[in-house]
ROMAR-244941 format. One record per residue: residue number from 1; residue in one letter; x, y, z of N, C-alpha, C in turn. Coordinates in nm, 4 decimals, padded with zeros to 6 digits. Layout:
N
+-----+-----+----------+----------+----------+----------+----------+----------+----------+----------+----------+
|   n | res |      npx |      npy |      npz |     capx |     capy |     capz |      cpx |      cpy |      cpz |
+-----+-----+----------+----------+----------+----------+----------+----------+----------+----------+----------+
| NUM |   A |        X |        Y |        Z |        X |        Y |        Z |        X |        Y |        Z |
...
+-----+-----+----------+----------+----------+----------+----------+----------+----------+----------+----------+
END
This chain:
147
+-----+-----+----------+----------+----------+----------+----------+----------+----------+----------+----------+
|   n | res |      npx |      npy |      npz |     capx |     capy |     capz |      cpx |      cpy |      cpz |
+-----+-----+----------+----------+----------+----------+----------+----------+----------+----------+----------+
|   1 |   M |  03.7968 |  03.3707 | -07.4108 |  03.7612 |  03.2461 | -07.3428 |  03.6465 |  03.2747 | -07.2459 |
|   2 |   S |  03.5468 |  03.1877 | -07.2453 |  03.4316 |  03.2066 | -07.1576 |  03.4710 |  03.1845 | -07.0116 |
|   3 |   E |  03.3837 |  03.2299 | -06.9235 |  03.4072 |  03.2130 | -06.7797 |  03.4137 |  03.0643 | -06.7437 |
|   4 |   K |  03.3243 |  02.9848 | -06.8040 |  03.3249 |  02.8401 | -06.7782 |  03.4560 |  02.7775 | -06.8238 |
|   5 |   A |  03.5025 |  02.8159 | -06.9424 |  03.6267 |  02.7605 | -06.9955 |  03.7452 |  02.8006 | -06.9087 |
|   6 |   A |  03.7453 |  02.9252 | -06.8618 |  03.8540 |  02.9714 | -06.7752 |  03.8532 |  02.8946 | -06.6433 |
|   7 |   S |  03.7340 |  02.8718 | -06.5885 |  03.7209 |  02.7946 | -06.4657 |  03.7694 |  02.6513 | -06.4865 |
|   8 |   F |  03.7325 |  02.5947 | -06.6005 |  03.7737 |  02.4594 | -06.6358 |  03.9252 |  02.4515 | -06.6430 |
|   9 |   R |  03.9863 |  02.5476 | -06.7109 |  04.1321 |  02.5509 | -06.7244 |  04.1993 |  02.5554 | -06.5868 |
|  10 |   E |  04.1488 |  02.6398 | -06.4975 |  04.2064 |  02.6515 | -06.3635 |  04.1914 |  02.5211 | -06.2845 |
|  11 |   Q |  04.0746 |  02.4600 | -06.2923 |  04.0520 |  02.3357 | -06.2200 |  04.1393 |  02.2229 | -06.2740 |
|  12 |   L |  04.1565 |  02.2189 | -06.4044 |  04.2455 |  02.1184 | -06.4627 |  04.3880 |  02.1389 | -06.4142 |
|  13 |   K |  04.4327 |  02.2637 | -06.4134 |  04.5687 |  02.2963 | -06.3700 |  04.5905 |  02.2515 | -06.2249 |
|  14 |   E |  04.4886 |  02.2732 | -06.1396 |  04.4968 |  02.2313 | -05.9993 |  04.5123 |  02.0797 | -05.9868 |
|  15 |   R |  04.4584 |  02.0065 | -06.0827 |  04.4666 |  01.8597 | -06.0819 |  04.5879 |  01.8081 | -06.1591 |
|  16 |   G |  04.6689 |  01.9013 | -06.2095 |  04.7857 |  01.8606 | -06.2864 |  04.7526 |  01.8145 | -06.4272 |
|  17 |   L |  04.6388 |  01.8571 | -06.4796 |  04.5949 |  01.8195 | -06.6142 |  04.5980 |  01.9417 | -06.7050 |
|  18 |   K |  04.6011 |  01.9167 | -06.8348 |  04.6045 |  02.0247 | -06.9327 |  04.4689 |  02.0415 | -06.9998 |
|  19 |   L |  04.4455 |  02.1638 | -07.0467 |  04.3270 |  02.1911 | -07.1257 |  04.3615 |  02.1597 | -07.2706 |
|  20 |   T |  04.3308 |  02.0373 | -07.3109 |  04.3602 |  01.9948 | -07.4477 |  04.2571 |  02.0542 | -07.5426 |
|  21 |   T |  04.2890 |  02.0518 | -07.6691 |  04.1970 |  02.0987 | -07.7719 |  04.0661 |  02.0203 | -07.7663 |
|  22 |   Q |  04.0772 |  01.8886 | -07.7450 |  03.9569 |  01.8046 | -07.7404 |  03.8688 |  01.8402 | -07.6207 |
|  23 |   R |  03.9303 |  01.8597 | -07.5044 |  03.8523 |  01.8959 | -07.3853 |  03.7841 |  02.0303 | -07.4057 |
|  24 |   Q |  03.8571 |  02.1256 | -07.4613 |  03.8007 |  02.2574 | -07.4885 |  03.6845 |  02.2466 | -07.5859 |
|  25 |   A |  03.7001 |  02.1638 | -07.6892 |  03.5951 |  02.1484 | -07.7910 |  03.4672 |  02.0909 | -07.7298 |
|  26 |   V |  03.4806 |  01.9924 | -07.6415 |  03.3629 |  01.9328 | -07.5769 |  03.2941 |  02.0368 | -07.4892 |
|  27 |   L |  03.3709 |  02.1095 | -07.4094 |  03.3122 |  02.2124 | -07.3235 |  03.2456 |  02.3209 | -07.4074 |
|  28 |   D |  03.3097 |  02.3615 | -07.5159 |  03.2524 |  02.4652 | -07.6031 |  03.1170 |  02.4227 | -07.6590 |
|  29 |   V |  03.1054 |  02.2974 | -07.7010 |  02.9776 |  02.2481 | -07.7552 |  02.8693 |  02.2543 | -07.6488 |
|  30 |   I |  02.9013 |  02.2153 | -07.5265 |  02.8013 |  02.2183 | -07.4191 |  02.7600 |  02.3624 | -07.3899 |
|  31 |   I |  02.8565 |  02.4531 | -07.3883 |  02.8262 |  02.5944 | -07.3629 |  02.7412 |  02.6509 | -07.4766 |
|  32 |   E |  02.7778 |  02.6216 | -07.6007 |  02.7052 |  02.6730 | -07.7172 |  02.5625 |  02.6196 | -07.7247 |
|  33 |   H |  02.5390 |  02.5024 | -07.6686 |  02.4068 |  02.4396 | -07.6763 |  02.3415 |  02.4335 | -07.5385 |
|  34 |   E |  02.3688 |  02.5333 | -07.4577 |  02.3129 |  02.5381 | -07.3226 |  02.1609 |  02.5264 | -07.3270 |
|  35 |   G |  02.1070 |  02.4440 | -07.2396 |  01.9629 |  02.4248 | -07.2316 |  01.9091 |  02.3172 | -07.3239 |
|  36 |   E |  01.9959 |  02.2537 | -07.4040 |  01.9486 |  02.1540 | -07.4998 |  01.9564 |  02.0103 | -07.4487 |
|  37 |   H |  02.0230 |  01.9849 | -07.3379 |  02.0307 |  01.8522 | -07.2779 |  02.0816 |  01.7488 | -07.3778 |
|  38 |   L |  02.1997 |  01.7739 | -07.4315 |  02.2576 |  01.6880 | -07.5343 |  02.3051 |  01.5548 | -07.4771 |
|  39 |   S |  02.2905 |  01.4496 | -07.5566 |  02.3436 |  01.3185 | -07.5193 |  02.4920 |  01.3150 | -07.5523 |
|  40 |   S |  02.5615 |  01.2143 | -07.5006 |  02.7040 |  01.1955 | -07.5303 |  02.7263 |  01.1871 | -07.6806 |
|  41 |   E |  02.6404 |  01.1123 | -07.7477 |  02.6543 |  01.0928 | -07.8917 |  02.6281 |  01.2218 | -07.9688 |
|  42 |   E |  02.5311 |  01.2998 | -07.9242 |  02.5046 |  01.4281 | -07.9899 |  02.6227 |  01.5232 | -07.9726 |
|  43 |   I |  02.6806 |  01.5250 | -07.8537 |  02.7992 |  01.6076 | -07.8294 |  02.9129 |  01.5618 | -07.9196 |
|  44 |   F |  02.9327 |  01.4308 | -07.9285 |  03.0365 |  01.3750 | -08.0152 |  03.0176 |  01.4217 | -08.1594 |
|  45 |   E |  02.8960 |  01.4113 | -08.2117 |  02.8691 |  01.4511 | -08.3503 |  02.8946 |  01.6001 | -08.3714 |
|  46 |   L |  02.8591 |  01.6832 | -08.2755 |  02.8818 |  01.8274 | -08.2882 |  03.0306 |  01.8611 | -08.2816 |
|  47 |   V |  03.1045 |  01.7946 | -08.1932 |  03.2485 |  01.8187 | -08.1833 |  03.3178 |  01.7740 | -08.3116 |
|  48 |   R |  03.2728 |  01.6624 | -08.3654 |  03.3345 |  01.6058 | -08.4867 |  03.3250 |  01.6977 | -08.6082 |
|  49 |   K |  03.2294 |  01.7879 | -08.6081 |  03.2177 |  01.8820 | -08.7200 |  03.3442 |  01.9661 | -08.7344 |
|  50 |   N |  03.4027 |  02.0057 | -08.6216 |  03.5250 |  02.0871 | -08.6242 |  03.6511 |  02.0048 | -08.6017 |
|  51 |   Y |  03.6357 |  01.8887 | -08.5387 |  03.7498 |  01.8015 | -08.5073 |  03.7166 |  01.6586 | -08.5511 |
|  52 |   P |  03.7242 |  01.6313 | -08.6812 |  03.6792 |  01.5012 | -08.7338 |  03.7588 |  01.3816 | -08.6817 |
|  53 |   D |  03.8773 |  01.4044 | -08.6273 |  03.9590 |  01.2931 | -08.5776 |  03.9312 |  01.2569 | -08.4318 |
|  54 |   I |  03.8456 |  01.3321 | -08.3647 |  03.8192 |  01.3031 | -08.2231 |  03.7456 |  01.1703 | -08.2115 |
|  55 |   G |  03.7785 |  01.0948 | -08.1083 |  03.7141 |  00.9663 | -08.0857 |  03.6015 |  00.9760 | -07.9848 |
|  56 |   L |  03.5059 |  00.8864 | -07.9964 |  03.3934 |  00.8837 | -07.9030 |  03.4424 |  00.8604 | -07.7603 |
|  57 |   A |  03.5444 |  00.7761 | -07.7436 |  03.5983 |  00.7492 | -07.6094 |  03.6548 |  00.8764 | -07.5468 |
|  58 |   T |  03.7161 |  00.9623 | -07.6269 |  03.7691 |  01.0897 | -07.5761 |  03.6553 |  01.1777 | -07.5262 |
|  59 |   V |  03.5462 |  01.1803 | -07.6005 |  03.4304 |  01.2595 | -07.5585 |  03.3740 |  01.2025 | -07.4285 |
|  60 |   Y |  03.3597 |  01.0704 | -07.4189 |  03.3100 |  01.0081 | -07.2955 |  03.4003 |  01.0426 | -07.1771 |
|  61 |   R |  03.5306 |  01.0296 | -07.1945 |  03.6247 |  01.0607 | -07.0853 |  03.6153 |  01.2073 | -07.0442 |
|  62 |   T |  03.6028 |  01.2941 | -07.1423 |  03.5926 |  01.4372 | -07.1118 |  03.4634 |  01.4681 | -07.0375 |
|  63 |   L |  03.3534 |  01.4077 | -07.0788 |  03.2263 |  01.4296 | -07.0099 |  03.2322 |  01.3781 | -06.8663 |
|  64 |   T |  03.2957 |  01.2640 | -06.8464 |  03.3133 |  01.2105 | -06.7111 |  03.3966 |  01.3062 | -06.6269 |
|  65 |   L |  03.5026 |  01.3611 | -06.6858 |  03.5874 |  01.4575 | -06.6157 |  03.5096 |  01.5842 | -06.5823 |
|  66 |   L |  03.4357 |  01.6383 | -06.6788 |  03.3563 |  01.7588 | -06.6548 |  03.2538 |  01.7368 | -06.5448 |
|  67 |   D |  03.1917 |  01.6188 | -06.5426 |  03.0944 |  01.5849 | -06.4391 |  03.1626 |  01.5746 | -06.3026 |
|  68 |   S |  03.2780 |  01.5103 | -06.2975 |  03.3486 |  01.4945 | -06.1697 |  03.3972 |  01.6287 | -06.1151 |
|  69 |   M |  03.4176 |  01.7249 | -06.2049 |  03.4612 |  01.8581 | -06.1644 |  03.3429 |  01.9515 | -06.1389 |
|  70 |   D |  03.2211 |  01.8983 | -06.1470 |  03.0980 |  01.9751 | -06.1257 |  03.0818 |  02.0913 | -06.2223 |
|  71 |   L |  03.1373 |  02.0793 | -06.3421 |  03.1158 |  02.1809 | -06.4449 |  02.9914 |  02.1503 | -06.5269 |
|  72 |   V |  02.9566 |  02.0220 | -06.5341 |  02.8337 |  01.9797 | -06.5997 |  02.7630 |  01.8799 | -06.5090 |
|  73 |   Y |  02.6344 |  01.8658 | -06.5327 |  02.5560 |  01.7621 | -06.4667 |  02.5244 |  01.6535 | -06.5683 |
|  74 |   K |  02.5364 |  01.5302 | -06.5237 |  02.4909 |  01.4169 | -06.6051 |  02.3467 |  01.3892 | -06.5663 |
|  75 |   L |  02.2603 |  01.3867 | -06.6639 |  02.1174 |  01.3667 | -06.6399 |  02.0707 |  01.2339 | -06.6953 |
|  76 |   D |  01.9792 |  01.1728 | -06.6260 |  01.9104 |  01.0544 | -06.6763 |  01.7650 |  01.0942 | -06.6948 |
|  77 |   L |  01.7255 |  01.1142 | -06.8193 |  01.5885 |  01.1544 | -06.8487 |  01.5054 |  01.0357 | -06.8956 |
|  78 |   D |  01.5492 |  00.9170 | -06.8568 |  01.4764 |  00.7924 | -06.8829 |  01.4546 |  00.7662 | -07.0316 |
|  79 |   D |  01.5506 |  00.8092 | -07.1137 |  01.5393 |  00.7826 | -07.2573 |  01.6510 |  00.6904 | -07.3054 |
|  80 |   G |  01.7220 |  00.6280 | -07.2122 |  01.8235 |  00.5306 | -07.2488 |  01.9625 |  00.5861 | -07.2703 |
|  81 |   C |  01.9811 |  00.7166 | -07.2535 |  02.1159 |  00.7714 | -07.2698 |  02.1384 |  00.8818 | -07.1669 |
|  82 |   N |  02.2654 |  00.9043 | -07.1367 |  02.3001 |  01.0140 | -07.0469 |  02.2951 |  01.1439 | -07.1246 |
|  83 |   R |  02.2473 |  01.2461 | -07.0590 |  02.2420 |  01.3794 | -07.1189 |  02.3171 |  01.4742 | -07.0269 |
|  84 |   Y |  02.3620 |  01.5846 | -07.0823 |  02.4483 |  01.6754 | -07.0068 |  02.3990 |  01.8185 | -07.0179 |
|  85 |   E |  02.4173 |  01.8920 | -06.9072 |  02.3875 |  02.0344 | -06.9056 |  02.4886 |  02.1046 | -06.8167 |
|  86 |   L |  02.5060 |  02.2334 | -06.8414 |  02.6008 |  02.3114 | -06.7625 |  02.5556 |  02.3212 | -06.6186 |
|  87 |   N |  02.6502 |  02.3181 | -06.5287 |  02.6231 |  02.3424 | -06.3878 |  02.6176 |  02.4926 | -06.3690 |
|  88 |   K |  02.5041 |  02.5417 | -06.3301 |  02.4880 |  02.6847 | -06.3027 |  02.5115 |  02.7040 | -06.1540 |
|  89 |   K |  02.6313 |  02.7459 | -06.1199 |  02.6745 |  02.7548 | -05.9792 |  02.5855 |  02.8448 | -05.8960 |
|  90 |   N |  02.5126 |  02.9364 | -05.9598 |  02.4295 |  03.0291 | -05.8841 |  02.2948 |  02.9698 | -05.8435 |
|  91 |   E |  02.2653 |  02.8473 | -05.8843 |  02.1393 |  02.7832 | -05.8464 |  02.1540 |  02.7148 | -05.7108 |
|  92 |   D |  02.0545 |  02.7331 | -05.6248 |  02.0547 |  02.6610 | -05.4968 |  02.0334 |  02.5122 | -05.5200 |
|  93 |   H |  01.9464 |  02.4815 | -05.6140 |  01.9150 |  02.3443 | -05.6508 |  01.9160 |  02.3354 | -05.8021 |
|  94 |   R |  01.9280 |  02.2150 | -05.8490 |  01.9114 |  02.1955 | -05.9923 |  01.7671 |  02.2249 | -06.0277 |
|  95 |   H |  01.7467 |  02.2687 | -06.1484 |  01.6101 |  02.2964 | -06.1909 |  01.5390 |  02.1650 | -06.2240 |
|  96 |   H |  01.4098 |  02.1750 | -06.2413 |  01.3281 |  02.0585 | -06.2720 |  01.3108 |  02.0473 | -06.4230 |
|  97 |   H |  01.2670 |  01.9308 | -06.4681 |  01.2512 |  01.9073 | -06.6119 |  01.1113 |  01.8565 | -06.6433 |
|  98 |   L |  01.0560 |  01.9096 | -06.7534 |  00.9295 |  01.8632 | -06.8080 |  00.9637 |  01.7787 | -06.9301 |
|  99 |   I |  00.9251 |  01.6526 | -06.9290 |  00.9619 |  01.5593 | -07.0355 |  00.8360 |  01.5151 | -07.1083 |
| 100 |   C |  00.8317 |  01.5451 | -07.2388 |  00.7159 |  01.5072 | -07.3192 |  00.7260 |  01.3595 | -07.3569 |
| 101 |   M |  00.6224 |  01.2840 | -07.3264 |  00.6211 |  01.1406 | -07.3551 |  00.5886 |  01.1117 | -07.5016 |
| 102 |   S |  00.5528 |  01.2139 | -07.5773 |  00.5224 |  01.1941 | -07.7177 |  00.6430 |  01.2269 | -07.8059 |
| 103 |   C |  00.6942 |  01.3499 | -07.7971 |  00.8034 |  01.3916 | -07.8861 |  00.9406 |  01.3853 | -07.8190 |
| 104 |   G |  00.9431 |  01.3674 | -07.6857 |  01.0706 |  01.3575 | -07.6148 |  01.1345 |  01.4903 | -07.5810 |
| 105 |   S |  01.0660 |  01.6007 | -07.6076 |  01.1243 |  01.7311 | -07.5758 |  01.1421 |  01.7448 | -07.4247 |
| 106 |   V |  01.2405 |  01.8256 | -07.3881 |  01.2702 |  01.8507 | -07.2471 |  01.2702 |  02.0011 | -07.2254 |
| 107 |   E |  01.1938 |  02.0435 | -07.1274 |  01.1879 |  02.1853 | -07.0940 |  01.2268 |  02.2013 | -06.9478 |
| 108 |   E |  01.2972 |  02.3090 | -06.9181 |  01.3404 |  02.3350 | -06.7817 |  01.2374 |  02.4168 | -06.7071 |
| 109 |   V |  01.2220 |  02.3877 | -06.5784 |  01.1369 |  02.4653 | -06.4880 |  01.2308 |  02.5251 | -06.3856 |
| 110 |   E |  01.2426 |  02.6562 | -06.3861 |  01.3384 |  02.7235 | -06.2984 |  01.2867 |  02.7408 | -06.1555 |
| 111 |   E |  01.1562 |  02.7507 | -06.1384 |  01.1011 |  02.7726 | -06.0049 |  01.1300 |  02.6529 | -05.9155 |
| 112 |   D |  01.1678 |  02.6801 | -05.7918 |  01.1887 |  02.5716 | -05.6963 |  01.0613 |  02.5559 | -05.6153 |
| 113 |   L |  00.9841 |  02.4579 | -05.6522 |  00.8535 |  02.4375 | -05.5921 |  00.8590 |  02.3578 | -05.4624 |
| 114 |   L |  00.9766 |  02.3141 | -05.4236 |  00.9860 |  02.2221 | -05.3103 |  01.0508 |  02.2829 | -05.1856 |
| 115 |   E |  01.0749 |  02.4139 | -05.1836 |  01.1411 |  02.4743 | -05.0685 |  01.0632 |  02.4525 | -04.9399 |
| 116 |   S |  00.9309 |  02.4715 | -04.9434 |  00.8515 |  02.4540 | -04.8210 |  00.8513 |  02.3080 | -04.7774 |
| 117 |   L |  00.8514 |  02.2138 | -04.8742 |  00.8581 |  02.0720 | -04.8394 |  00.9927 |  02.0395 | -04.7752 |
| 118 |   E |  01.1010 |  02.0958 | -04.8270 |  01.2329 |  02.0739 | -04.7682 |  01.2380 |  02.1255 | -04.6243 |
| 119 |   E |  01.1801 |  02.2435 | -04.6017 |  01.1755 |  02.2999 | -04.4662 |  01.0955 |  02.2093 | -04.3734 |
| 120 |   Q |  00.9850 |  02.1562 | -04.4225 |  00.9021 |  02.0655 | -04.3429 |  00.9791 |  01.9376 | -04.3094 |
| 121 |   I |  01.0514 |  01.8841 | -04.4065 |  01.1312 |  01.7635 | -04.3834 |  01.2367 |  01.7892 | -04.2764 |
| 122 |   T |  01.3029 |  01.9033 | -04.2846 |  01.4043 |  01.9376 | -04.1851 |  01.3413 |  01.9506 | -04.0471 |
| 123 |   R |  01.2286 |  02.0196 | -04.0411 |  01.1602 |  02.0432 | -03.9147 |  01.1078 |  01.9126 | -03.8538 |
| 124 |   E |  01.0430 |  01.8284 | -03.9339 |  00.9768 |  01.7096 | -03.8812 |  01.0675 |  01.5872 | -03.8721 |
| 125 |   K |  01.1628 |  01.5763 | -03.9616 |  01.2462 |  01.4559 | -03.9670 |  01.3905 |  01.4803 | -03.9228 |
| 126 |   G |  01.4279 |  01.6080 | -03.9087 |  01.5660 |  01.6380 | -03.8726 |  01.6635 |  01.6032 | -03.9840 |
| 127 |   F |  01.6165 |  01.6076 | -04.1077 |  01.6966 |  01.5721 | -04.2243 |  01.7181 |  01.6969 | -04.3079 |
| 128 |   K |  01.8430 |  01.7343 | -04.3295 |  01.8760 |  01.8536 | -04.4075 |  01.8891 |  01.8165 | -04.5549 |
| 129 |   V |  01.7952 |  01.8618 | -04.6364 |  01.7985 |  01.8370 | -04.7802 |  01.8980 |  01.9343 | -04.8427 |
| 130 |   T |  01.9916 |  01.8820 | -04.9216 |  02.0893 |  01.9687 | -04.9886 |  02.0628 |  01.9806 | -05.1378 |
| 131 |   D |  01.9873 |  01.8887 | -05.1946 |  01.9548 |  01.8942 | -05.3361 |  01.8424 |  01.7960 | -05.3650 |
| 132 |   H |  01.7781 |  01.8136 | -05.4767 |  01.6745 |  01.7205 | -05.5214 |  01.6668 |  01.7265 | -05.6731 |
| 133 |   R |  01.6098 |  01.6234 | -05.7307 |  01.5911 |  01.6160 | -05.8757 |  01.4474 |  01.5739 | -05.9021 |
| 134 |   V |  01.3812 |  01.6526 | -05.9840 |  01.2407 |  01.6238 | -06.0136 |  01.2224 |  01.6214 | -06.1645 |
| 135 |   K |  01.1507 |  01.5200 | -06.2114 |  01.1155 |  01.5079 | -06.3529 |  00.9640 |  01.4932 | -06.3616 |
| 136 |   F |  00.9035 |  01.5769 | -06.4430 |  00.7598 |  01.5688 | -06.4681 |  00.7391 |  01.5102 | -06.6075 |
| 137 |   Y |  00.6535 |  01.4107 | -06.6186 |  00.6236 |  01.3464 | -06.7465 |  00.4830 |  01.3830 | -06.7899 |
| 138 |   G |  00.4677 |  01.4078 | -06.9178 |  00.3370 |  01.4419 | -06.9714 |  00.3504 |  01.4738 | -07.1183 |
| 139 |   Y |  00.2706 |  01.5703 | -07.1649 |  00.2683 |  01.6057 | -07.3062 |  00.2868 |  01.7561 | -07.3214 |
| 140 |   C |  00.3811 |  01.7946 | -07.4074 |  00.4092 |  01.9360 | -07.4292 |  00.2930 |  02.0018 | -07.5033 |
| 141 |   K |  00.2932 |  02.1343 | -07.5033 |  00.1825 |  02.2068 | -07.5666 |  00.1737 |  02.1796 | -07.7163 |
| 142 |   N |  00.2865 |  02.1579 | -07.7833 |  00.2816 |  02.1275 | -07.9275 |  00.2152 |  01.9941 | -07.9551 |
| 143 |   C |  00.2495 |  01.8924 | -07.8743 |  00.1886 |  01.7602 | -07.8941 |  00.0400 |  01.7629 | -07.8589 |
| 144 |   L |  00.0035 |  01.8373 | -07.7554 | -00.1389 |  01.8481 | -07.7185 | -00.2173 |  01.9193 | -07.8272 |
| 145 |   K | -00.1550 |  02.0199 | -07.8886 | -00.2212 |  02.0960 | -07.9950 | -00.2439 |  02.0097 | -08.1184 |
| 146 |   N | -00.1527 |  01.9161 | -08.1441 | -00.1610 |  01.8323 | -08.2646 | -00.2447 |  01.7064 | -08.2465 |
| 147 |   Q | -00.3063 |  01.6886 | -08.1329 | -00.3877 |  01.5683 | -08.1099 | -00.5255 |  01.5833 | -08.1686 |
+-----+-----+----------+----------+----------+----------+----------+----------+----------+----------+----------+
END
């Protein structure tokens, strides 16, 4: 069992909930496809390959539970659907995303480019920033190459 799955099991137990086969299957798909920013429907289709009887509502409920437990982040990449990625507890902030307006690809930017701005905000405004979300829109190198 992966570290994420073990953590999930412990957190569920603390809440008086069980690690069902369906919940495990949803978490496994997200772990296996880390970095892909899967939509709810894509996760459902991948889970259904091994568990054809699972319902879409079960996947939605599980994703909501995983999000509420901070095991995954729900992302809005302005494409009309929620997308999900693993919560990497070792990150100070969530990473940024590069979104291609042509092909829809999403790439992660790990560098935190806003630390000095956060310090300035704290210094000048007395506001402590605890997190931020940044999305950059443009064209990926593949789409630029094919123009």
